[in-house]
C-alpha positions as CSV (number, residue, x, y, z in Angstrom):
1,M,-8.4,23.8,13.9
2,P,-10.8,20.9,14.5
3,N,-12.2,18.9,11.6
4,T,-15.7,17.4,11.4
5,T,-14.7,14.6,13.7
6,G,-13.8,17.0,16.5
7,Q,-10.1,16.0,16.6
8,P,-7.4,18.4,15.5
9,K,-6.2,17.4,12.0
10,L,-2.6,17.5,12.9
11,K,-3.0,15.2,15.9
12,R,-5.2,12.7,13.9
13,G,-2.7,12.8,11.1
14,Y,0.2,11.8,13.5
15,A,-2.0,9.1,14.9
16,W,-2.5,7.6,11.4
17,V,1.2,7.8,10.6
18,L,2.1,6.2,13.9
19,F,-0.6,3.5,13.4
20,F,0.8,2.5,9.9
21,A,4.4,2.7,11.2
22,A,3.6,0.3,14.1
23,I,2.1,-2.2,11.6
24,L,5.0,-1.8,9.2
25,V,7.6,-2.4,11.9
26,A,5.8,-5.5,13.1
27,V,5.7,-6.9,9.6
28,V,9.3,-6.1,8.9
29,F,10.4,-7.9,12.1
30,V,8.5,-11.0,11.0
31,A,8.8,-11.0,7.2
32,T,12.5,-10.2,6.9
33,P,13.8,-13.4,8.5
34,I,11.3,-15.4,6.4
35,W,12.6,-13.6,3.2
36,I,16.3,-14.0,4.0
37,I,16.2,-17.7,5.1
38,M,14.5,-19.4,2.2
39,P,15.2,-22.9,0.9
40,F,17.4,-23.1,-2.1
41,K,18.3,-19.4,-2.0
42,A,21.9,-18.1,-1.5
43,Q,22.4,-16.9,2.0
44,T,25.2,-14.8,3.5
45,Q,26.6,-14.8,7.0
46,N,25.4,-11.3,7.6
47,G,21.9,-12.1,6.3
48,I,21.6,-15.1,8.6
49,A,22.9,-13.0,11.5
50,W,20.3,-10.3,10.8
51,S,17.6,-12.9,10.3
52,Y,18.2,-14.5,13.7
53,A,18.5,-11.1,15.4
54,L,15.2,-10.0,14.0
55,K,13.6,-13.4,14.8
56,S,14.8,-13.2,18.4
57,W,13.4,-9.7,18.9
58,S,10.2,-10.1,17.0
59,P,8.0,-11.5,19.8
60,L,8.7,-8.4,22.0
61,V,8.6,-5.9,19.1
62,T,5.3,-7.2,17.7
63,I,3.6,-7.1,21.1
64,L,4.7,-3.5,21.5
65,C,3.6,-2.6,18.0
66,S,0.2,-4.4,18.5
67,L,-0.4,-2.5,21.8
68,L,0.5,0.8,20.2
69,A,-1.7,0.2,17.2
70,L,-4.6,-0.9,19.5
71,A,-4.2,2.2,21.7
72,L,-4.2,4.4,18.5
73,V,-7.4,2.7,17.3
74,V,-9.1,3.2,20.6
75,S,-8.1,6.9,20.6
76,M,-9.5,7.4,17.0
77,W,-12.5,5.0,17.2
78,R,-15.2,7.4,18.4
79,A,-14.4,10.0,15.8
80,S,-14.3,7.5,13.0
81,R,-17.0,6.5,10.4
82,W,-18.2,3.0,9.9
83,W,-15.8,2.2,7.0
84,T,-12.8,3.5,9.0
85,K,-13.9,1.3,11.9
86,S,-14.1,-1.6,9.6
87,F,-10.6,-0.9,8.3
88,F,-9.4,-0.7,11.9
89,V,-10.8,-4.1,12.7
90,L,-9.2,-5.7,9.7
91,A,-5.9,-3.9,10.3
92,M,-5.9,-5.1,13.9
93,I,-6.7,-8.7,12.9
94,F,-3.7,-8.5,10.5
95,T,-1.5,-7.0,13.2
96,F,-2.5,-9.7,15.7
97,A,-1.8,-12.4,13.1
98,V,1.7,-10.9,12.6
99,T,2.2,-10.9,16.3
100,W,1.2,-14.6,16.5
101,M,3.5,-15.4,13.5
102,A,6.4,-13.9,15.5
103,R,6.0,-16.7,18.0
104,Q,6.1,-19.5,15.4
105,N,9.1,-21.4,14.2
106,H,8.6,-20.8,10.5
107,F,12.1,-22.2,9.9
108,E,10.8,-25.6,11.1
109,W,7.8,-25.3,8.7
110,M,10.2,-24.7,5.8
111,F,12.7,-27.4,6.8
112,H,10.5,-30.1,8.3
113,P,12.2,-33.5,8.9
114,I,11.4,-36.6,6.9
115,T,10.0,-38.9,9.6
116,K,8.9,-41.8,7.4
117,A,11.4,-42.1,4.6
118,G,10.3,-44.3,1.7
119,F,12.8,-46.6,0.1
120,A,13.2,-48.1,-3.3
121,K,15.7,-50.6,-4.6
122,A,18.6,-48.9,-6.5
123,T,17.3,-50.5,-9.8
124,E,13.8,-49.0,-9.2
125,A,14.9,-45.5,-8.1
126,S,14.2,-43.7,-11.4
127,F,13.9,-40.4,-9.5
128,V,17.7,-40.5,-8.8
129,D,20.0,-39.8,-11.7
130,N,23.4,-41.3,-11.9
131,K,24.9,-37.8,-11.5
132,D,22.9,-37.0,-8.4
133,M,24.9,-36.8,-5.1
134,V,23.6,-39.0,-2.3
135,M,24.3,-39.5,1.4
136,A,24.9,-43.2,1.9
137,I,24.6,-45.1,5.2
138,E,25.4,-48.8,5.8
139,I,24.6,-50.4,9.1
140,N,24.6,-54.2,9.8
141,G,24.7,-55.0,6.1
142,E,21.7,-52.8,5.2
143,S,22.5,-49.8,2.9
144,V,20.4,-46.7,2.1
145,A,21.1,-43.6,0.2
146,Y,19.4,-40.2,0.6
147,P,19.5,-37.8,-2.4
148,I,21.2,-34.5,-1.5
149,R,18.5,-32.5,-3.3
150,E,15.9,-33.9,-0.9
151,M,18.2,-33.5,2.1
152,A,18.9,-29.9,1.2
153,Y,15.2,-29.1,1.6
154,H,14.4,-31.2,4.6
155,H,17.8,-31.2,6.3
156,V,16.9,-34.1,8.6
157,V,15.7,-37.7,8.1
158,Q,14.8,-40.1,10.8
159,S,14.7,-43.8,10.0
160,V,15.7,-47.3,11.1
161,I,18.7,-48.9,9.2
162,G,20.0,-52.3,10.0
163,G,17.7,-52.4,13.1
164,K,19.2,-49.2,14.5
165,P,17.3,-45.9,14.7
166,I,19.2,-43.1,12.9
167,T,19.0,-39.4,12.4
168,A,20.8,-38.2,9.3
169,T,21.3,-34.5,8.7
170,Y,22.7,-32.3,5.9
């Protein structure tokens, strides 16, 4: 039984369900690793394994989901009204953004290295409490200490200590 748009209601209903499912699958493959691997959040070995598995598959899955969503939009475009077409355009922009995000290394965004570490004398370092744990390095008579709470966020610091370039990681 055709509706006012000329497409059978059942076929158009399946197209809408498939359209939303494609977008949802793309979002899940990109958002889940971001949610699981968060700074300062407890992580499990299984969670990390799932996160990396989804991250490794997300480029292919998001392309397939974007192509499916685009094909469904093309098939429903002619029979749609202007507000539905506007929704399609916005949904496809969102889907393409998710597809782009699948190719980014968001872990690097969250844990960006400190490339120009600032230093303060121990007597002037009021931001470090006596109870704070630090990573200490001494090279050629020059000593530095990196607070663990900073290293836990950045994970890597690059600097020059005692005339030697170093990379410290935590």
